[in-house]
C-alpha positions as CSV (number, residue, x, y, z in Angstrom):
1,X,-0.1,-0.2,-0.5
2,X,1.5,3.5,-1.5
3,X,1.1,5.9,1.7
4,X,3.8,8.5,0.5
5,X,1.9,11.4,0.7
6,X,0.8,10.8,4.5
7,X,4.3,10.2,4.8
8,X,5.1,13.8,3.3
9,X,2.2,15.2,5.0
10,X,3.4,13.6,8.6
11,X,6.6,14.4,8.5
12,X,5.4,18.5,7.4
13,X,3.3,18.5,10.2
14,X,5.6,18.1,12.6
15,X,7.3,21.2,12.0
16,X,3.7,23.2,12.7
17,X,1.8,20.5,15.1
18,X,3.3,19.1,18.3
19,X,3.6,16.1,17.2
20,X,2.2,16.3,13.9
21,X,-1.1,15.4,15.0
22,X,-4.3,17.5,16.8
23,X,-5.1,14.7,19.2
24,X,-2.3,12.4,20.6
25,X,-4.1,8.6,19.4
26,X,-3.7,10.2,15.8
27,X,0.2,9.7,15.8
28,X,0.0,5.8,15.7
29,X,2.5,5.8,18.7
30,X,0.4,3.0,20.4
31,X,0.6,0.5,17.0
32,X,4.1,1.9,15.4
33,X,4.2,3.0,11.4
34,X,2.8,6.6,10.5
35,X,-0.7,7.9,10.4
36,X,-2.6,8.0,7.4
37,X,-4.2,11.3,6.5
38,X,-7.4,11.5,5.1
39,X,-8.8,13.4,2.3
40,X,-12.4,12.5,2.4
41,X,-15.3,9.6,3.6
42,X,-18.5,8.2,2.4
43,X,-20.8,5.4,4.0
44,X,-18.7,2.8,5.6
45,X,-15.6,4.4,3.5
46,X,-12.4,6.5,4.6
47,X,-10.0,7.5,1.4
48,X,-6.6,8.7,2.4
49,X,-4.4,11.5,0.5
50,X,-2.9,8.5,-1.7
51,X,-6.6,7.5,-2.6
52,X,-6.5,4.5,-0.4
53,X,-10.0,3.0,0.7
54,X,-10.2,1.4,4.1
55,X,-13.5,0.1,5.8
56,X,-13.6,1.9,8.8
57,X,-14.5,0.9,12.4
58,X,-14.1,4.2,14.3
59,X,-17.0,6.4,13.0
60,X,-14.9,9.7,13.9
61,X,-15.4,7.5,17.9
62,X,-19.0,7.1,17.7
63,X,-21.2,10.0,15.9
64,X,-21.4,8.7,12.3
65,X,-24.3,5.5,13.3
66,X,-25.8,6.4,9.9
67,X,-22.0,6.2,8.3
68,X,-19.9,8.8,7.1
69,X,-21.0,11.9,4.6
70,X,-24.6,10.4,5.2
71,X,-27.5,12.3,2.4
72,X,-29.6,13.8,5.3
73,X,-26.9,14.8,7.5
74,X,-25.0,16.9,4.6
75,X,-28.2,18.2,3.7
76,X,-28.9,19.8,7.1
77,X,-25.8,21.5,6.8
78,X,-25.8,22.6,3.5
79,X,-29.4,23.8,3.8
80,X,-28.0,25.7,7.3
81,X,-25.1,27.3,5.5
82,X,-27.6,29.4,3.9
83,X,-28.1,31.7,6.8
84,X,-24.7,31.7,8.3
85,X,-22.3,30.1,10.1
86,X,-22.4,31.7,13.6
87,X,-24.3,34.2,15.3
88,X,-23.4,33.9,19.0
89,X,-27.4,34.7,19.7
90,X,-30.2,32.1,20.8
91,X,-31.6,30.1,17.6
92,X,-35.1,28.5,17.2
93,X,-32.8,25.3,16.4
94,X,-31.1,25.5,20.0
95,X,-34.7,25.1,21.5
96,X,-35.9,22.2,19.4
97,X,-32.9,19.9,20.0
98,X,-33.1,20.9,23.7
99,X,-36.6,20.0,23.8
100,X,-35.7,16.5,21.9
101,X,-33.1,15.7,24.0
102,X,-35.2,16.0,27.1
103,X,-37.7,14.0,25.2
104,X,-35.1,10.7,24.5
105,X,-32.9,11.2,27.6
106,X,-34.5,9.4,30.6
107,X,-32.2,11.7,33.3
108,X,-32.5,15.1,31.1
109,X,-35.2,17.5,32.4
110,X,-33.0,20.3,31.2
111,X,-29.6,20.8,29.0
112,X,-27.0,23.3,28.4
113,X,-25.4,22.8,24.8
114,X,-21.4,23.1,24.7
115,X,-18.6,22.8,22.1
116,X,-17.1,19.2,23.1
117,X,-17.1,16.3,25.5
118,X,-14.7,17.8,27.9
119,X,-16.5,20.9,27.9
120,X,-19.4,18.8,29.1
121,X,-17.9,17.1,31.7
122,X,-15.8,19.9,32.9
123,X,-19.0,21.9,33.4
124,X,-20.8,19.1,34.7
125,X,-18.5,18.6,38.0
126,X,-18.4,22.0,38.2
127,X,-22.2,22.3,38.7
128,X,-22.5,19.1,40.9
129,X,-19.9,20.8,43.3
130,X,-22.2,24.1,43.0
131,X,-25.5,22.2,43.9
132,X,-23.7,20.0,46.5
133,X,-21.4,22.4,48.3
134,X,-18.6,20.0,48.1
135,X,-15.8,19.5,46.5
136,X,-14.1,15.6,45.6
137,X,-16.0,13.8,43.2
138,X,-15.0,10.4,42.4
139,X,-13.9,8.8,38.8
140,X,-13.5,5.4,37.5
141,X,-9.9,4.1,36.8
142,X,-9.2,4.0,32.8
143,X,-12.3,6.1,32.2
144,X,-11.8,9.0,30.0
145,X,-13.9,12.2,30.4
146,X,-11.8,14.6,28.4
147,X,-8.8,16.5,29.0
148,X,-10.0,18.8,32.0
149,X,-7.1,18.9,34.7
150,X,-9.5,17.0,37.5
151,X,-9.9,14.3,35.0
152,X,-6.5,13.5,33.9
153,X,-5.5,11.7,37.5
154,X,-4.2,8.3,38.0
155,X,-4.6,5.8,40.8
156,X,-3.2,6.4,44.1
157,X,-2.0,3.8,46.4
158,X,-5.5,2.1,47.1
159,X,-9.1,3.1,47.0
160,X,-9.0,5.4,49.6
161,X,-5.6,7.2,48.4
162,X,-5.7,10.8,46.9
163,X,-5.3,10.6,43.2
164,X,-1.9,11.9,41.5
165,X,-1.1,13.8,38.6
166,X,-1.1,11.9,35.7
167,X,0.2,15.0,33.4
168,X,2.5,17.7,33.8
169,X,0.7,20.7,34.2
170,X,-1.8,19.6,36.3
171,X,-1.6,20.6,40.0
172,X,-1.5,18.4,42.7
173,X,-3.8,21.0,44.7
174,X,-6.2,20.0,41.5
175,X,-6.1,16.7,42.2
176,X,-6.5,15.8,45.8
177,X,-10.2,16.5,45.1
178,X,-10.1,13.5,42.7
179,X,-10.8,10.1,44.0
180,X,-10.1,6.9,42.1
181,X,-12.3,4.0,42.1
182,X,-11.7,0.5,40.2
183,X,-14.6,0.1,37.8
184,X,-17.2,-2.6,38.6
185,X,-16.3,-2.8,42.1
186,X,-19.2,-1.5,44.4
187,X,-16.8,-2.2,47.5
188,X,-14.1,0.6,46.5
189,X,-16.9,2.9,46.4
190,X,-18.6,2.1,49.6
191,X,-14.7,2.4,51.2
192,X,-14.4,5.7,49.6
193,X,-17.9,6.6,50.4
194,X,-16.7,5.8,54.2
195,X,-13.7,7.6,54.2
196,X,-14.9,10.8,52.7
197,X,-18.2,10.8,54.5
198,X,-20.1,14.2,53.4
199,X,-17.1,15.5,51.2
200,X,-18.0,13.9,48.0
201,X,-20.0,16.2,45.2
202,X,-20.6,13.7,42.3
203,X,-19.2,10.3,40.7
204,X,-18.6,10.4,37.3
205,X,-18.2,7.3,34.8
206,X,-18.7,6.1,31.6
207,X,-21.6,3.5,32.2
208,X,-20.6,1.6,29.5
209,X,-16.4,2.3,29.2
210,X,-15.2,3.1,25.5
211,X,-11.6,4.4,26.2
212,X,-9.7,1.2,28.2
213,X,-11.8,-0.9,25.4
214,X,-15.0,-1.8,25.5
215,X,-16.0,-2.9,28.9
216,X,-19.3,-4.4,30.1
217,X,-20.9,-3.3,33.8
218,X,-21.5,-6.6,36.0
219,X,-25.3,-7.3,36.5
220,X,-26.3,-4.8,39.3
221,X,-23.3,-2.7,39.4
222,X,-24.9,0.5,37.9
223,X,-28.2,-0.1,39.8
224,X,-25.9,-0.1,42.8
225,X,-23.8,3.2,42.2
226,X,-27.6,4.7,41.9
227,X,-28.8,3.6,45.3
228,X,-25.2,4.6,46.6
229,X,-25.5,8.2,45.4
230,X,-29.1,8.5,46.5
231,X,-28.3,7.5,49.9
232,X,-25.2,9.6,50.4
233,X,-26.7,13.0,48.2
234,X,-24.2,12.4,45.7
235,X,-24.7,13.8,42.4
236,X,-24.5,10.2,39.9
237,X,-22.9,11.4,36.4
238,X,-23.0,9.0,33.6
239,X,-20.7,10.4,30.6
240,X,-22.6,8.9,27.6
241,X,-20.6,10.8,25.2
242,X,-19.6,7.6,23.4
243,X,-22.7,5.9,24.5
244,X,-25.4,8.6,24.2
245,X,-27.7,7.9,21.4
246,X,-25.6,5.0,20.2
247,X,-26.5,2.0,22.6
248,X,-30.3,3.1,22.2
249,X,-32.0,6.0,22.1
250,X,-32.0,7.1,25.4
251,X,-28.4,5.7,25.8
252,X,-26.9,3.5,28.4
253,X,-29.1,4.7,31.2
254,X,-32.2,3.2,29.2
255,X,-30.5,0.4,28.3
256,X,-30.1,-0.6,31.7
257,X,-32.7,1.2,33.0
258,X,-30.8,3.1,35.6
259,X,-31.2,7.2,35.8
260,X,-28.6,9.6,37.0
261,X,-28.6,13.0,37.9
262,X,-27.0,14.5,35.4
263,X,-25.8,13.0,31.7
264,X,-22.8,14.7,29.8
265,X,-23.3,13.8,26.0
266,X,-21.5,15.0,22.5
267,X,-20.7,13.5,19.2
268,X,-23.8,12.5,17.9
269,X,-26.3,15.3,18.9
270,X,-23.8,17.4,16.6
271,X,-24.3,14.7,13.6
272,X,-20.4,15.1,13.5
273,X,-20.0,18.3,14.0
274,X,-18.3,20.1,17.0
275,X,-20.9,19.6,19.5
276,X,-21.2,18.7,23.7
277,X,-23.8,19.1,26.1
278,X,-24.5,18.5,29.9
279,X,-27.7,18.4,31.2
280,X,-29.9,16.5,34.1
281,X,-32.7,17.3,36.9
282,X,-34.3,20.6,37.0
283,X,-33.2,21.3,40.3
284,X,-29.5,20.7,39.7
285,X,-29.6,22.7,36.2
286,X,-31.1,25.8,37.7
287,X,-27.9,26.4,39.2
288,X,-26.4,27.2,36.0
289,X,-26.2,30.3,34.8
290,X,-28.1,32.9,34.2
291,X,-30.5,31.1,36.1
292,X,-28.4,30.4,39.2
293,X,-24.6,31.2,40.7
294,X,-22.5,28.3,38.6
295,X,-21.0,30.3,36.0
296,X,-20.5,28.7,32.4
297,X,-20.6,30.2,28.9
298,X,-19.4,29.7,25.5
299,X,-19.6,31.5,22.3
300,X,-19.8,28.9,20.1
301,X,-22.4,27.3,22.1
302,X,-25.7,26.1,20.1
303,X,-23.7,27.1,16.8
304,X,-26.7,26.8,14.0
305,X,-24.4,24.6,11.7
306,X,-23.9,21.7,14.9
307,X,-27.7,22.1,15.9
308,X,-28.9,21.8,12.3
309,X,-26.5,18.2,11.7
310,X,-27.8,17.0,15.1
311,X,-31.3,17.6,14.9
312,X,-31.3,15.5,11.6
313,X,-29.4,12.9,13.4
314,X,-31.7,12.6,16.2
315,X,-34.8,12.9,14.4
316,X,-33.7,10.2,12.4
317,X,-32.7,7.4,15.3
318,X,-35.7,8.9,17.0
319,X,-38.1,7.9,14.4
320,X,-36.2,5.2,13.3
321,X,-35.7,3.1,16.2
322,X,-35.4,-0.3,14.3
323,X,-31.9,1.2,13.3
324,X,-30.5,-0.1,17.0
325,X,-32.0,-3.5,15.9
326,X,-30.0,-3.3,12.8
327,X,-26.8,-2.1,14.7
328,X,-27.2,-4.7,17.3
329,X,-27.2,-7.7,14.2
330,X,-24.4,-5.7,12.5
331,X,-22.2,-6.0,16.0
332,X,-23.0,-9.4,16.7
333,X,-22.1,-10.6,13.0
334,X,-18.3,-9.1,13.5
335,X,-17.5,-10.2,17.2
336,X,-19.0,-13.6,17.1
337,X,-17.3,-13.8,13.7
338,X,-14.1,-12.9,15.1
339,X,-14.4,-15.5,17.8
340,X,-15.5,-18.1,15.7
341,X,-12.3,-17.4,13.5
342,X,-9.6,-17.3,16.5
343,X,-11.2,-20.4,18.3
344,X,-10.8,-22.1,15.0
345,X,-6.9,-20.8,14.8
346,X,-6.6,-22.2,18.6
347,X,-6.9,-18.6,19.7
348,X,-8.8,-17.6,23.0
349,X,-8.9,-13.9,23.3
350,X,-11.3,-11.4,24.8
351,X,-14.3,-10.1,22.9
352,X,-16.6,-7.9,24.6
353,X,-19.5,-6.9,22.4
354,X,-22.4,-4.7,23.4
355,X,-24.9,-3.3,20.4
356,X,-22.5,-1.3,17.8
357,X,-19.5,-1.4,20.1
358,X,-16.9,-4.2,20.3
359,X,-13.2,-4.5,21.5
360,X,-10.6,-7.6,20.8
361,X,-8.4,-7.5,23.5
362,X,-5.0,-9.8,22.7
363,X,-5.3,-11.4,26.5
364,X,-7.2,-14.6,27.3
365,X,-8.7,-13.3,30.6
366,X,-12.1,-11.2,31.1
367,X,-11.6,-8.1,30.6
368,X,-14.1,-6.4,33.5
369,X,-12.0,-3.4,34.6
370,X,-8.9,-1.1,33.9
371,X,-6.3,-3.3,35.4
372,X,-7.7,-6.4,33.2
373,X,-7.5,-4.4,30.3
374,X,-4.2,-3.5,30.9
375,X,-3.3,-7.3,30.8
376,X,-3.6,-7.2,27.0
377,X,-0.3,-7.6,24.6
378,X,-0.1,-4.4,23.4
379,X,2.6,-5.2,21.0
380,X,0.2,-7.9,19.2
381,X,-2.3,-5.4,18.9
382,X,0.0,-3.8,17.0
383,X,1.2,-5.7,14.5
384,X,-3.1,-6.7,14.2
385,X,-3.4,-3.1,13.5
386,X,-1.3,-3.0,10.6
387,X,-2.2,-6.5,9.1
388,X,-5.7,-5.0,9.3
389,X,-4.4,-1.8,7.7
390,X,-2.7,-3.0,5.1
391,X,-6.0,-5.1,4.0
392,X,-7.9,-2.0,4.0
393,X,-9.8,-2.3,7.4
394,X,-9.2,0.8,9.5
395,X,-9.1,0.4,13.0
396,X,-8.8,2.5,16.1
397,X,-5.3,2.9,16.7
398,X,-5.0,1.6,20.1
399,X,-5.5,-1.9,22.3
400,X,-7.7,0.9,24.6
401,X,-10.3,2.0,22.2
402,X,-13.7,0.8,21.3
403,X,-14.5,0.2,17.9
404,X,-17.8,1.7,16.7
405,X,-20.1,0.5,13.8
406,X,-22.5,2.0,11.4
407,X,-25.5,1.4,9.2
408,X,-23.3,1.5,6.3
409,X,-21.8,-2.3,7.0
410,X,-23.1,-4.4,4.7
411,X,-23.1,-8.0,5.0
412,X,-20.4,-8.0,1.9
413,X,-18.6,-5.3,3.9
414,X,-18.7,-7.5,6.9
415,X,-17.5,-10.7,5.0
416,X,-14.2,-8.5,3.9
417,X,-13.8,-7.5,7.7
418,X,-13.6,-11.1,8.7
419,X,-11.4,-12.2,6.1
420,X,-9.2,-9.8,7.0
421,X,-9.0,-10.4,10.3
422,X,-8.6,-14.0,9.7
423,X,-5.6,-13.3,7.3
424,X,-4.1,-10.7,9.7
425,X,-4.4,-13.7,12.9
426,X,-2.5,-15.9,10.6
427,X,0.1,-13.6,9.8
428,X,1.1,-11.9,13.2
429,X,1.4,-15.2,14.7
430,X,3.9,-16.4,12.0
431,X,6.1,-13.9,12.7
């Protein structure tokens, strides 16, 4: 596969952009080689600057449920452009999409638009602190909530220790209010709550994590978190930036029947345009300025182009709920096909699958939290990534990222993916 133009662009980009990319995972550091630069996308395919075509299983990290460059979304953007690109003032579309989100997401009674998932999670924590008058919050090891300072915290020496900064530039003062717990352990949460009685404002987690590879909540785990937070007056926040509108019309909270106090959203509500949102109970959201004292603002929040694309996407998903059955079928065909091929070849690697998300872990142990995810053979994954790439299948360039599927994956493309997997597995184990 010729990627000479991508190589030239990457070398040139490093003169002007840190590391040559605008988000670290794009640099391919975790999988080796150099990144391919994408020129266009359509349906299930992306095309690089050398005109190589790839069946793509990231879908812009989640939002392209209908595939890339879908006519419905594209037309909504074109129509919106006729009226201008940004006003910095209220629009009717903001109200319409807010009303639709409230209708679709069980926990959301009021919602505030922002411009990214990071903005949404940062704002949600601030509002939870303002609402409760408490400073500390709990996050799960391996869960990613954007690059806000208080989220870039690694685990301490035990469940009741304070976190430590995971990046230069994050102060110890910021880190001291972030408490770490392993995912899928209610015991760890109870221990943290007991050690910090009356001091915890919020508990935030990805109900279905996608940033340490796809991990599934144990039966009763989310319900247990709900009970603890209700008992202790802690604001339960579901970060559904990845899972919102993807796992079900109302996200993971609808799928598992657990209603948090607040929800953060992104990606899909912009139909692929830059967007984010946070929402929740009225009594909490009424603390947000100008209704209340908790300040948060943004010039481009509710941007009319993003709102138009998001409205087209959400109306389509809300009106055609059979899409979720289609996505589940696609996900099962790929995940079960991968397991079948692995067993035929004598490999017992773990495959986690839920709806239109899945992860192949190069580990024979169950992956249920960050510690078990880290047991995966990342070097072998890197070889697998490159083997799939040269066969025209573009995966997330990290073992610790979920894959996201779209309705554009027809049966013939699924067969191509599974054939590429079979050939890649044979290749990487013969090296």
